[in-house]
C-alpha positions in Angstrom: 16.8 -65.6 -59.1 17.2 -62.2 -57.6 16.2 -61.8 -54.0 13.2 -59.6 -53.4 13.8 -56.7 -51.0 10.9 -55.8 -48.7 11.2 -52.0 -48.6 8.1 -51.8 -46.3 9.8 -54.0 -43.7 13.0 -52.0 -43.9 11.1 -48.8 -43.5 9.4 -50.2 -40.4 12.6 -51.2 -38.9 14.2 -47.9 -39.7 11.5 -46.0 -37.8 11.8 -48.1 -34.7 13.3 -46.2 -31.8 16.4 -47.3 -30.1 18.8 -46.1 -27.4 21.1 -45.0 -30.2 18.3 -42.9 -31.8 17.6 -41.3 -28.5 21.2 -40.5 -28.0 21.6 -39.0 -31.5 18.4 -36.8 -31.2 19.1 -33.1 -31.2 18.5 -31.7 -27.6 18.6 -28.1 -28.8 15.2 -28.4 -30.4 13.6 -29.3 -27.1 15.4 -26.5 -25.2 14.5 -24.0 -27.8 10.8 -25.0 -27.6 10.9 -24.7 -23.8 12.5 -21.3 -24.0 9.9 -20.0 -26.4 7.1 -21.2 -24.1 8.8 -19.4 -21.2 9.0 -16.2 -23.3 5.3 -16.5 -24.3 4.2 -17.0 -20.7 6.4 -14.0 -19.6 4.9 -11.8 -22.3 1.4 -12.7 -21.2 2.3 -12.0 -17.6 3.7 -8.6 -18.5 0.6 -7.8 -20.6 -1.8 -8.7 -17.8 0.3 -6.9 -15.2 0.2 -3.8 -17.5 -3.6 -4.1 -17.8 -3.9 -4.4 -14.0 -1.7 -1.4 -13.4 -3.7 0.7 -15.9 -7.0 -0.3 -14.2 -5.6 0.8 -10.8 -4.3 4.1 -12.2 -7.7 4.9 -13.8 -9.6 3.8 -10.6 -7.4 5.9 -8.3 -7.9 9.0 -10.5 -11.4 9.2 -9.1 -11.7 7.2 -5.8 -10.2 8.2 -2.4 -7.1 6.2 -1.5 -7.6 5.2 2.1 -4.7 2.8 2.4 -1.2 2.5 0.8 1.7 0.0 0.9 3.6 2.5 3.0 0.8 2.5 5.6 0.7 -1.3 5.6 4.5 -1.4 6.1 4.4 0.9 9.0 1.6 -1.0 10.6 3.3 -4.3 10.3 6.5 -2.9 11.7 4.7 -1.5 14.7 2.9 -4.8 15.4 6.2 -6.7 15.2 7.9 -4.3 17.5 5.0 -4.3 20.0 4.2 -0.6 19.5 0.9 1.1 18.9 -0.2 0.3 15.4 -3.2 2.6 14.8 -3.0 4.5 11.5 -4.0 8.1 11.6 -5.4 9.1 8.2 -8.3 11.2 7.0 -8.9 11.4 3.3 -9.9 15.0 2.5 -10.7 16.5 -1.0 -8.3 19.1 -2.3 -11.1 21.7 -2.1 -11.3 21.2 1.7 -7.6 21.7 2.3 -6.2 25.2 2.8 -4.1 26.1 -0.2 -1.2 26.9 2.2 -0.7 23.2 2.6 -0.2 22.6 -1.2 2.0 25.7 -1.5 4.1 24.7 1.5 4.9 21.2 0.2 5.6 22.4 -3.3 7.9 25.2 -1.9 9.7 22.6 0.2 9.8 19.5 -1.9 9.3 20.3 -5.6 9.2 24.0 -6.7 9.1 23.0 -10.4 6.1 20.7 -9.8 3.7 22.8 -12.1 6.2 22.7 -14.9 7.9 19.3 -15.1 6.5 16.1 -16.6 7.1 14.1 -13.4 10.9 14.2 -13.4 13.4 16.9 -12.5 16.4 15.7 -14.5 18.6 18.5 -13.4 18.0 17.8 -9.7 18.5 14.0 -10.4 21.8 14.6 -12.0 22.9 16.9 -9.2 21.9 14.2 -6.6 23.8 11.6 -8.6 27.0 13.6 -8.6 26.6 14.3 -4.9 26.1 10.6 -4.1 29.1 9.5 -6.3 31.3 11.6 -4.0 30.5 9.2 -1.2 28.6 11.7 0.8 25.3 11.2 2.6 22.8 9.8 0.2 20.7 12.6 -1.3 17.4 12.1 -3.1 15.8 14.1 -5.9 12.3 12.7 -6.1 9.6 15.0 -7.4 6.1 15.1 -5.7 4.9 12.9 -8.6 7.6 10.3 -8.0 6.8 10.2 -4.3 3.1 9.7 -5.0 3.9 6.9 -7.4 6.1 5.2 -4.8 3.7 5.6 -1.9 0.5 4.6 -3.7 1.7 1.7 -5.9 5.0 0.4 -4.7 7.0 -0.7 -1.7 9.7 1.1 0.3 13.3 0.4 -0.4 16.0 0.9 -3.0 16.4 -1.3 -6.0 16.6 -0.9 -9.8 13.3 -2.8 -10.2 11.5 -0.4 -7.8 13.0 2.7 -9.4 12.0 1.4 -12.9 8.4 0.8 -11.8 8.4 4.2 -10.1 9.4 5.8 -13.3 6.6 4.0 -15.1 3.9 4.9 -12.6 5.1 8.5 -12.5 4.8 8.8 -16.2 1.3 7.3 -16.2 -0.1 9.4 -13.4 1.2 12.6 -15.0 -0.7 11.7 -18.2 -3.9 10.2 -16.7 -4.3 12.1 -13.3 -2.9 15.5 -14.0 -1.2 17.9 -11.5 -4.3 18.7 -9.4 -5.1 15.1 -8.6 -1.4 14.3 -7.9 -1.1 17.1 -5.3 -4.5 16.0 -3.8 -3.2 12.5 -3.4 0.1 13.6 -2.0 -1.5 15.8 0.6 -3.5 12.8 1.7 -0.9 10.0 1.7 2.4 11.7 2.5 3.8 10.5 5.9 3.6 13.5 8.3 4.4 11.8 11.6 4.6 8.5 13.4 1.7 6.4 12.1 0.3 9.6 10.6 -0.5 10.2 7.0 -1.8 13.2 5.2 -2.2 16.9 6.2 -5.7 16.5 7.5 -4.6 13.8 10.0 -1.6 15.9 11.0 -3.6 19.0 11.6 -6.2 17.2 13.7 -3.6 15.3 15.7 -1.1 18.0 16.3 -2.9 21.3 15.9 -6.4 20.4 17.0 -8.2 21.6 13.9 -8.9 20.7 10.3 -6.6 21.3 7.3 -9.0 23.9 6.1 -8.1 26.1 9.1 -4.4 25.7 8.9 -2.2 28.8 9.0 0.8 29.5 6.8 3.2 28.8 9.6 1.5 25.5 10.5 1.5 24.4 6.8 5.2 25.2 6.6 5.9 23.2 9.7 4.2 20.1 8.2 6.3 20.5 5.1 9.4 20.9 7.2 9.2 17.4 8.6 8.5 15.6 5.3 12.1 14.6 4.6 12.0 12.4 7.7 8.6 12.4 9.6 9.8 9.6 11.9 12.8 11.6 13.1 11.3 15.1 13.0 8.2 16.2 14.9 5.4 18.7 14.1 4.2 18.7 17.7 7.7 19.2 19.3 9.8 20.9 16.5 13.5 20.9 17.0 15.6 23.9 16.2 16.3 22.4 12.8 12.6 22.1 12.0 11.9 25.6 13.2 14.6 27.0 11.0 13.4 24.9 8.1 9.8 26.1 8.7 11.0 29.8 8.5 12.8 29.0 5.2 9.8 27.4 3.7 7.6 30.4 4.6 10.1 32.6 2.8 10.0 30.4 -0.2 6.2 30.4 -0.2 6.3 34.2 -0.4 8.9 34.1 -3.1 6.8 31.8 -5.2 4.0 34.4 -5.1 1.7 33.0 -2.4 -1.4 31.0 -3.1 -1.8 32.5 -6.6 1.2 30.3 -7.6 -1.3 27.3 -7.4 -3.3 28.7 -10.3 -0.9 26.8 -12.5 -2.3 23.5 -11.3 -5.9 24.3 -10.5 
């Protein structure tokens, strides 16, 4: 008589786990699943970060920007060094700042500001070639790039920060427009030790508001912008005085205040 085979029992035995089954299991399936979960989380993080950045950009198009990461960095450094840490800053609408201030910083920092879309690629390429020769590091940031860096990012040099700077520059050019960008720049640019914006600089060093600034005073503020910690508005060096005179000539060559009609 033939022996009956219990298929049900064999099936049960076959499905039981053993140390050999565990060893023979494919580990790549688990690692692939973990990698996919990581990518999904990363994608969601990137999405929410983009939404947050968009909200900030839209908000700062309309509201005054009283404090920036650069101000925070300077204050922390001063506290750690035991130096006075008071921040001098007075947010002032563009309409209440003499146009000589805007003209001076454009003549000094970014004469193509009304024309470019946030980046001066020719100047960037020139700076890159200069730096590749091993000379003193030379920058080529536009006013838009400086605003993006000062308002949204930290100080320093890294590919990550430069990439984020490019993103924020592109976005504020589209959403803010030139007039808002120059208004923010005139209010957050570092103009002296613990001093930010042209209004604070005028009140601290000239004793009057930015609405009363002269052409020469505006040019001197612009003259120290490359290094407001080293150069002084109150006690200008020979270099600052020469640079001030050069900026005044450039202001005239641009056509004076009517040049700003391109951004108003």
